[in-house]
Backbone as CSV, one residue per row, in Angstrom:
resi,resn,N_x,N_y,N_z,CA_x,CA_y,CA_z,C_x,C_y,C_z
1,MET,-30.179,53.723,-0.615,-30.684,53.921,0.741,-30.156,52.817,1.651
2,SER,-29.704,53.196,2.813,-29.113,52.237,3.736,-30.155,51.246,4.246
3,SER,-29.729,50.005,4.427,-30.623,48.986,4.966,-30.436,48.823,6.468
4,LYS,-29.567,49.645,7.046,-29.332,49.557,8.485,-30.547,50.074,9.251
5,PRO,-30.798,49.537,10.450,-31.890,50.044,11.281,-31.741,51.541,11.523
6,ARG,-32.864,52.235,11.475,-32.885,53.693,11.561,-33.286,54.115,12.975
7,LEU,-32.410,54.872,13.622,-32.643,55.293,14.998,-32.971,56.784,15.067
8,ILE,-33.935,57.120,15.909,-34.137,58.502,16.323,-33.814,58.561,17.807
9,VAL,-32.945,59.475,18.190,-32.507,59.582,19.581,-33.057,60.869,20.182
10,PHE,-33.754,60.732,21.308,-34.301,61.879,22.043,-33.359,62.213,23.195
11,ILE,-33.010,63.491,23.311,-32.112,63.933,24.387,-32.651,65.226,25.001
12,SER,-32.154,65.538,26.189,-32.512,66.810,26.821,-31.297,67.578,27.323
13,GLY,-30.140,66.936,27.334,-28.979,67.569,27.954,-27.692,67.406,27.175
14,SER,-26.666,66.917,27.848,-25.316,66.894,27.279,-25.177,65.948,26.090
15,GLY,-26.015,64.932,26.042,-25.928,64.003,24.923,-24.785,63.013,25.033
16,SER,-24.319,62.736,26.255,-23.201,61.792,26.390,-23.615,60.383,25.982
17,ASN,-24.868,60.035,26.225,-25.340,58.720,25.775,-25.507,58.682,24.253
18,LEU,-25.942,59.795,23.692,-25.973,59.921,22.229,-24.574,59.702,21.674
19,GLN,-23.572,60.316,22.313,-22.197,60.172,21.852,-21.751,58.717,21.908
20,ALA,-22.174,58.013,22.952,-21.818,56.597,23.073,-22.390,55.792,21.903
21,ILE,-23.608,56.143,21.487,-24.230,55.452,20.350,-23.485,55.798,19.059
22,ILE,-23.189,57.090,18.873,-22.445,57.519,17.691,-21.102,56.797,17.615
23,ASP,-20.401,56.738,18.748,-19.089,56.091,18.779,-19.197,54.609,18.435
24,ALA,-20.240,53.955,18.947,-20.427,52.530,18.666,-20.716,52.296,17.185
25,ILE,-21.466,53.199,16.571,-21.747,53.099,15.135,-20.471,53.342,14.328
26,ASN,-19.735,54.387,14.696,-18.538,54.734,13.935,-17.438,53.682,14.050
27,SER,-17.415,52.960,15.167,-16.403,51.920,15.364,-16.799,50.589,14.737
28,GLY,-18.030,50.539,14.210,-18.504,49.295,13.604,-19.110,48.322,14.587
29,HIS,-19.219,48.739,15.851,-19.774,47.854,16.880,-21.294,47.787,16.804
30,LEU,-21.921,48.830,16.263,-23.378,48.888,16.187,-23.782,49.176,14.747
31,ALA,-24.395,48.195,14.117,-24.768,48.318,12.702,-26.124,49.004,12.581
32,ALA,-26.123,50.306,12.804,-27.354,51.098,12.726,-26.976,52.499,12.297
33,GLU,-27.980,53.348,12.069,-27.698,54.742,11.745,-28.676,55.631,12.490
34,ILE,-28.173,56.773,12.953,-29.027,57.761,13.607,-29.519,58.725,12.532
35,ILE,-30.821,58.781,12.344,-31.387,59.604,11.277,-31.894,60.950,11.791
36,LEU,-32.039,61.079,13.123,-32.539,62.329,13.701,-32.251,62.339,15.200
37,VAL,-31.892,63.524,15.706,-31.776,63.744,17.150,-32.797,64.799,17.535
38,VAL,-33.612,64.481,18.528,-34.681,65.367,18.990,-34.336,65.876,20.386
39,SER,-34.527,67.182,20.610,-34.326,67.745,21.948,-35.481,68.664,22.305
40,ASN,-35.852,68.654,23.584,-36.854,69.591,24.076,-36.200,70.849,24.651
41,ARG,-34.860,70.890,24.632,-34.128,72.044,25.144,-33.192,72.576,24.064
42,LYS,-33.317,73.866,23.785,-32.546,74.468,22.691,-31.055,74.471,22.981
43,ALA,-30.694,74.626,24.262,-29.284,74.728,24.634,-28.634,73.374,24.897
44,ALA,-29.331,72.291,24.612,-28.787,70.955,24.879,-27.504,70.727,24.084
45,GLN,-26.458,70.337,24.771,-25.174,70.072,24.121,-25.296,68.929,23.124
46,GLY,-26.253,68.051,23.353,-26.466,66.932,22.435,-26.788,67.381,21.020
47,LEU,-27.433,68.544,20.867,-27.719,69.073,19.529,-26.425,69.445,18.816
48,VAL,-25.460,69.967,19.574,-24.157,70.302,19.001,-23.435,69.030,18.583
49,ARG,-23.474,68.020,19.436,-22.837,66.732,19.091,-23.419,66.178,17.795
50,ALA,-24.742,66.234,17.673,-25.385,65.717,16.467,-24.932,66.490,15.228
51,ALA,-24.947,67.809,15.348,-24.557,68.650,14.208,-23.122,68.377,13.790
52,GLU,-22.250,68.154,14.754,-20.842,67.883,14.440,-20.675,66.596,13.647
53,HIS,-21.649,65.694,13.782,-21.587,64.424,13.053,-22.539,64.407,11.852
54,GLY,-23.070,65.569,11.502,-23.926,65.666,10.329,-25.282,65.007,10.483
55,ILE,-25.742,64.891,11.719,-27.032,64.251,11.977,-28.113,65.330,12.077
56,PRO,-29.215,65.191,11.349,-30.301,66.180,11.439,-30.836,66.281,12.868
57,THR,-31.284,67.491,13.232,-31.808,67.704,14.577,-33.189,68.343,14.518
58,LEU,-33.930,68.143,15.612,-35.257,68.746,15.767,-35.371,69.269,17.187
59,TYR,-35.638,70.564,17.303,-35.892,71.172,18.610,-37.397,71.301,18.764
60,HIS,-37.945,70.664,19.795,-39.397,70.634,19.970,-39.719,70.921,21.445
61,PRO,-39.877,72.198,21.800,-40.099,72.567,23.200,-41.567,72.471,23.617
62,LEU,-41.764,72.208,24.883,-43.111,72.118,25.437,-43.691,73.483,25.781
63,ARG,-42.829,74.423,26.139,-43.304,75.712,26.658,-44.324,76.415,25.771
64,PRO,-44.114,76.504,24.437,-45.115,77.189,23.612,-46.506,76.568,23.711
65,TYR,-46.559,75.260,23.905,-47.858,74.592,24.040,-48.519,74.986,25.356
66,ARG,-47.723,75.045,26.410,-48.267,75.461,27.708,-48.742,76.904,27.657
67,GLU,-47.940,77.757,27.017,-48.304,79.176,26.945,-49.548,79.399,26.105
68,ALA,-49.817,78.491,25.170,-51.012,78.592,24.325,-52.213,77.885,24.946
69,GLY,-52.021,77.384,26.161,-53.120,76.703,26.840,-53.366,75.294,26.346
70,GLN,-52.393,74.752,25.629,-52.503,73.368,25.144,-51.725,72.446,26.081
71,GLY,-52.116,71.217,26.159,-51.470,70.287,27.062,-50.431,69.412,26.379
72,ARG,-49.987,68.431,27.141,-48.985,67.505,26.617,-49.508,66.704,25.425
73,ALA,-50.810,66.466,25.401,-51.374,65.657,24.306,-51.110,66.330,22.957
74,ALA,-51.320,67.641,22.886,-51.076,68.368,21.635,-49.583,68.371,21.314
75,TYR,-48.764,68.560,22.334,-47.308,68.550,22.160,-46.840,67.219,21.587
76,GLU,-47.320,66.137,22.190,-46.892,64.808,21.752,-47.447,64.452,20.387
77,SER,-48.658,64.902,20.090,-49.255,64.626,18.779,-48.431,65.281,17.676
78,ASP,-48.046,66.536,17.898,-47.224,67.232,16.901,-45.843,66.592,16.787
79,LEU,-45.282,66.179,17.916,-43.965,65.535,17.894,-44.022,64.246,17.081
80,ALA,-45.058,63.459,17.302,-45.207,62.206,16.552,-45.334,62.484,15.055
81,GLN,-46.094,63.523,14.708,-46.258,63.868,13.295,-44.940,64.290,12.658
82,LYS,-44.097,64.957,13.433,-42.827,65.440,12.898,-41.825,64.311,12.672
83,ILE,-41.853,63.286,13.527,-40.847,62.236,13.368,-41.339,61.048,12.548
84,ARG,-42.648,60.920,12.370,-43.173,59.766,11.634,-42.624,59.666,10.216
85,PRO,-42.482,60.794,9.478,-41.960,60.683,8.109,-40.547,60.104,8.029
86,PHE,-39.806,60.146,9.125,-38.448,59.589,9.115,-38.449,58.062,9.121
87,GLY,-39.579,57.472,9.475,-39.688,56.015,9.463,-38.700,55.316,10.377
88,PRO,-38.663,55.687,11.657,-37.684,55.061,12.553,-37.991,53.593,12.827
89,ASP,-36.931,52.814,12.920,-37.083,51.432,13.383,-37.069,51.382,14.907
90,LEU,-36.465,52.409,15.507,-36.363,52.458,16.953,-36.211,53.911,17.399
91,VAL,-36.955,54.271,18.451,-36.823,55.575,19.089,-36.151,55.347,20.438
92,VAL,-35.011,56.009,20.649,-34.218,55.805,21.861,-34.305,57.047,22.734
93,LEU,-34.887,56.898,23.915,-34.957,58.000,24.873,-33.693,57.949,25.720
94,ALA,-32.741,58.816,25.399,-31.415,58.777,26.014,-31.185,60.055,26.809
95,GLY,-31.760,60.100,28.011,-31.677,61.320,28.790,-32.758,62.316,28.416
96,TRP,-33.863,61.823,27.897,-35.022,62.654,27.531,-35.833,62.894,28.798
97,MET,-36.078,64.148,29.137,-36.666,64.480,30.429,-38.162,64.770,30.387
98,HIS,-38.848,64.266,29.383,-40.312,64.339,29.353,-40.872,62.926,29.413
99,ILE,-41.998,62.796,30.083,-42.725,61.525,30.042,-43.557,61.527,28.763
100,LEU,-43.457,60.457,27.994,-44.268,60.334,26.779,-45.476,59.457,27.084
101,GLY,-46.641,59.945,26.738,-47.879,59.267,27.094,-48.261,58.151,26.143
102,ALA,-49.375,57.523,26.479,-49.846,56.356,25.729,-50.140,56.683,24.273
103,ASP,-50.657,57.869,24.013,-51.006,58.225,22.634,-49.771,58.273,21.748
104,PHE,-48.687,58.840,22.269,-47.437,58.877,21.501,-46.901,57.462,21.307
105,LEU,-46.834,56.705,22.387,-46.254,55.363,22.310,-47.057,54.463,21.374
106,ARG,-48.354,54.691,21.314,-49.217,53.876,20.455,-48.884,54.081,18.978
107,GLN,-48.338,55.237,18.651,-48.006,55.523,17.253,-46.697,54.866,16.815
108,PHE,-45.916,54.424,17.805,-44.661,53.727,17.509,-44.610,52.453,18.357
109,PRO,-45.537,51.541,18.104,-45.692,50.367,18.980,-44.436,49.498,19.026
110,GLN,-44.011,49.185,20.251,-42.842,48.333,20.473,-41.587,48.892,19.810
111,LYS,-41.529,50.222,19.690,-40.379,50.837,19.018,-39.726,51.931,19.844
112,VAL,-40.152,52.112,21.095,-39.592,53.175,21.924,-38.952,52.549,23.158
113,ILE,-37.650,52.825,23.349,-36.962,52.316,24.531,-36.409,53.492,25.331
114,ASN,-36.277,53.290,26.641,-35.877,54.366,27.539,-34.718,53.938,28.427
115,LEU,-33.761,54.836,28.578,-32.644,54.631,29.497,-32.985,55.295,30.826
116,HIS,-32.813,54.542,31.928,-33.084,55.104,33.255,-31.934,54.757,34.197
117,PRO,-31.429,55.753,34.951,-30.272,55.506,35.809,-30.612,54.879,37.159
118,ALA,-31.315,53.768,37.103,-31.619,52.980,38.302,-31.994,51.583,37.836
119,LEU,-32.029,50.658,38.772,-32.395,49.288,38.451,-33.912,49.131,38.435
120,PRO,-34.426,48.062,37.826,-35.880,47.863,37.742,-36.550,47.941,39.117
121,GLY,-37.616,48.712,39.171,-38.384,48.813,40.398,-37.806,49.739,41.450
122,GLN,-36.701,50.427,41.118,-36.067,51.313,42.092,-35.948,52.734,41.537
123,PHE,-36.273,53.704,42.335,-36.002,55.117,42.043,-36.543,55.566,40.683
124,ALA,-37.803,55.237,40.431,-38.439,55.721,39.203,-38.567,57.237,39.266
125,GLY,-38.566,57.863,38.096,-38.723,59.308,38.037,-37.389,60.036,38.061
126,THR,-37.446,61.306,38.417,-36.267,62.171,38.338,-35.352,62.000,39.550
127,GLN,-34.137,62.528,39.397,-33.141,62.536,40.480,-32.810,61.131,41.003
128,ALA,-32.854,60.151,40.126,-32.640,58.762,40.556,-31.236,58.546,41.118
129,ILE,-30.243,59.177,40.520,-28.864,58.987,40.984,-28.697,59.580,42.390
130,GLU,-29.210,60.780,42.571,-29.112,61.427,43.879,-29.885,60.643,44.939
131,ARG,-31.051,60.154,44.575,-31.867,59.400,45.537,-31.210,58.072,45.902
132,ALA,-30.574,57.446,44.933,-29.868,56.194,45.220,-28.688,56.437,46.151
133,PHE,-27.948,57.501,45.895,-26.784,57.798,46.739,-27.225,58.103,48.176
134,ALA,-28.315,58.836,48.310,-28.841,59.130,49.641,-29.295,57.853,50.341
135,ALA,-29.901,56.943,49.582,-30.342,55.671,50.162,-29.134,54.841,50.619
136,TYR,-28.057,54.886,49.848,-26.823,54.199,50.254,-26.290,54.786,51.564
137,GLN,-26.296,56.093,51.652,-25.791,56.738,52.859,-26.633,56.405,54.093
138,ARG,-27.902,56.092,53.867,-28.770,55.684,54.979,-28.657,54.200,55.277
139,GLY,-27.821,53.505,54.493,-27.637,52.082,54.705,-28.729,51.205,54.125
140,GLU,-29.514,51.753,53.211,-30.656,51.018,52.657,-30.291,50.160,51.448
141,ILE,-29.249,50.539,50.717,-28.810,49.774,49.554,-27.282,49.707,49.545
142,THR,-26.739,48.739,48.805,-25.282,48.622,48.660,-24.827,48.967,47.252
143,HIS,-25.768,49.051,46.329,-25.436,49.364,44.939,-26.676,49.906,44.238
144,SER,-26.471,50.451,43.076,-27.583,50.860,42.228,-27.264,50.367,40.820
145,GLY,-27.657,51.114,39.806,-27.371,50.666,38.453,-28.188,51.436,37.439
146,CYS,-28.287,50.871,36.265,-29.062,51.500,35.203,-29.731,50.420,34.379
147,MET,-30.717,50.840,33.622,-31.430,49.877,32.774,-31.950,50.577,31.528
148,VAL,-32.185,49.780,30.507,-32.911,50.229,29.325,-34.125,49.321,29.202
149,HIS,-35.287,49.936,29.067,-36.524,49.160,29.028,-37.426,49.656,27.904
150,LEU,-38.348,48.811,27.513,-39.361,49.214,26.543,-40.258,50.248,27.201
151,ALA,-40.464,51.371,26.549,-41.255,52.442,27.148,-42.736,52.084,27.167
152,VAL,-43.355,52.287,28.312,-44.792,52.111,28.508,-45.300,53.372,29.206
153,PRO,-46.625,53.571,29.255,-47.128,54.800,29.882,-46.706,54.978,31.341
154,GLU,-46.504,53.893,32.064,-46.044,54.006,33.448,-44.576,54.431,33.452
155,VAL,-44.240,55.369,34.329,-42.899,55.953,34.348,-41.835,54.918,34.727
156,ASP,-40.812,54.820,33.888,-39.644,53.968,34.136,-40.040,52.532,34.470
157,ALA,-41.044,52.068,33.765,-41.459,50.671,33.871,-41.357,50.068,32.471
158,GLY,-41.898,48.864,32.284,-41.811,48.223,30.981,-40.751,47.145,30.983
159,PRO,-40.856,46.188,30.077,-39.906,45.073,30.023,-38.466,45.544,29.876
160,VAL,-37.589,44.985,30.687,-36.184,45.381,30.684,-35.440,44.680,29.552
161,ILE,-34.660,45.453,28.801,-33.883,44.914,27.683,-32.445,44.649,28.113
162,ALA,-31.898,45.560,28.896,-30.521,45.409,29.395,-30.399,46.193,30.692
163,GLN,-29.544,45.712,31.591,-29.314,46.429,32.829,-27.903,46.160,33.318
164,ALA,-27.425,47.017,34.203,-26.083,46.858,34.762,-26.085,47.356,36.197
165,GLU,-25.475,46.588,37.083,-25.322,47.027,38.462,-24.090,47.919,38.580
166,VAL,-24.193,48.915,39.439,-23.094,49.848,39.670,-22.854,49.926,41.175
167,PRO,-21.652,49.572,41.624,-21.375,49.611,43.064,-21.270,51.036,43.587
168,ILE,-21.510,51.180,44.878,-21.270,52.448,45.560,-20.272,52.154,46.675
169,TYR,-19.201,52.913,46.714,-18.130,52.659,47.681,-18.174,53.671,48.824
170,PRO,-17.697,53.280,50.005,-17.751,54.169,51.168,-17.084,55.520,50.939
171,GLU,-16.029,55.528,50.139,-15.299,56.791,49.921,-15.902,57.635,48.805
172,ASP,-16.923,57.143,48.158,-17.520,57.858,47.030,-18.142,59.192,47.433
173,THR,-17.932,60.194,46.592,-18.791,61.375,46.607,-19.935,61.101,45.624
174,LEU,-20.936,61.951,45.639,-22.013,61.818,44.669,-21.458,61.868,43.253
175,ASP,-20.499,62.747,43.007,-19.909,62.877,41.666,-19.179,61.598,41.256
176,ASP,-18.492,60.967,42.204,-17.794,59.707,41.907,-18.792,58.650,41.444
177,PHE,-19.847,58.509,42.223,-20.869,57.508,41.902,-21.561,57.837,40.583
178,ALA,-21.883,59.112,40.385,-22.556,59.514,39.151,-21.699,59.231,37.928
179,ALA,-20.401,59.503,38.023,-19.507,59.250,36.890,-19.462,57.763,36.558
180,ARG,-19.404,56.920,37.598,-19.375,55.470,37.378,-20.690,54.985,36.764
181,LEU,-21.793,55.578,37.219,-23.087,55.170,36.682,-23.241,55.612,35.233
182,HIS,-22.801,56.825,34.925,-22.911,57.294,33.539,-22.071,56.428,32.591
183,ALA,-20.913,55.996,33.047,-20.088,55.100,32.221,-20.829,53.797,31.947
184,ALA,-21.527,53.296,32.958,-22.316,52.071,32.779,-23.477,52.309,31.818
185,GLU,-24.088,53.495,31.893,-25.176,53.828,30.973,-24.703,53.773,29.523
186,HIS,-23.504,54.303,29.270,-22.996,54.369,27.901,-22.846,52.973,27.301
187,GLU,-22.445,52.023,28.108,-22.329,50.643,27.630,-23.688,49.984,27.511
188,THR,-24.543,50.215,28.502,-25.832,49.535,28.557,-26.746,49.958,27.428
189,ILE,-26.713,51.243,27.057,-27.612,51.701,26.008,-27.227,51.094,24.655
190,VAL,-25.932,50.948,24.414,-25.485,50.319,23.170,-25.853,48.834,23.172
191,THR,-25.635,48.179,24.288,-26.010,46.762,24.414,-27.499,46.565,24.159
192,ALA,-28.310,47.457,24.735,-29.762,47.329,24.599,-30.218,47.522,23.155
193,ILE,-29.648,48.508,22.465,-30.017,48.727,21.060,-29.639,47.504,20.232
194,HIS,-28.442,47.026,20.459,-27.956,45.838,19.758,-28.901,44.657,19.989
195,ARG,-29.261,44.456,21.236,-30.110,43.324,21.613,-31.526,43.487,21.071
196,PHE,-32.059,44.691,21.188,-33.439,44.941,20.773,-33.615,44.767,19.281
197,LEU,-32.617,45.174,18.519,-32.711,45.087,17.059,-32.207,43.740,16.514
198,HIS,-31.801,42.862,17.446,-31.304,41.530,17.053,-30.176,41.632,16.031
199,LEU,-29.258,42.535,16.306,-28.139,42.718,15.374,-27.083,41.630,15.579
200,PRO,-26.373,41.278,14.514,-25.334,40.242,14.643,-24.142,40.753,15.436
């Protein structure tokens, strides 16, 4: 059995940040292993990326719970039960589009980190990249960035583990800025995992 730190990565979409972690592991830059990829969306490209690398996956949608009249608490309780047997050293929320509540986080104390495409204290919640770009166009900011922080019940808050500033240029389209920010995310998430796990 491997002695490397065991990661579970939560995704909701393309899985480009998952790919960055996989690439860092395969290149020897990150001494860890991904033991499970979790998605709340069946069509998430990240599930395909995981399968291509032989990583087990779990699809856990919220909709059936809502349709059964159950709330997020039941959804999160079942999710925690499903991943607990894997014994993760770290749960990485890498583009995961659900807020995880206190009950879930309590079951994995100090073991859940979240990637957010904005700097601390700015643009919490969804559409952070679009909101930052709009703020730049209004002359309110000159740059934005991304961060990885310890997950707490408050949305996109918690102690920051790693962050990176991303400039916005006058000639930028939203797509230009988004591409630059996503590239920064790919580096920052690997840095944060490395730092959080105190890897050599």
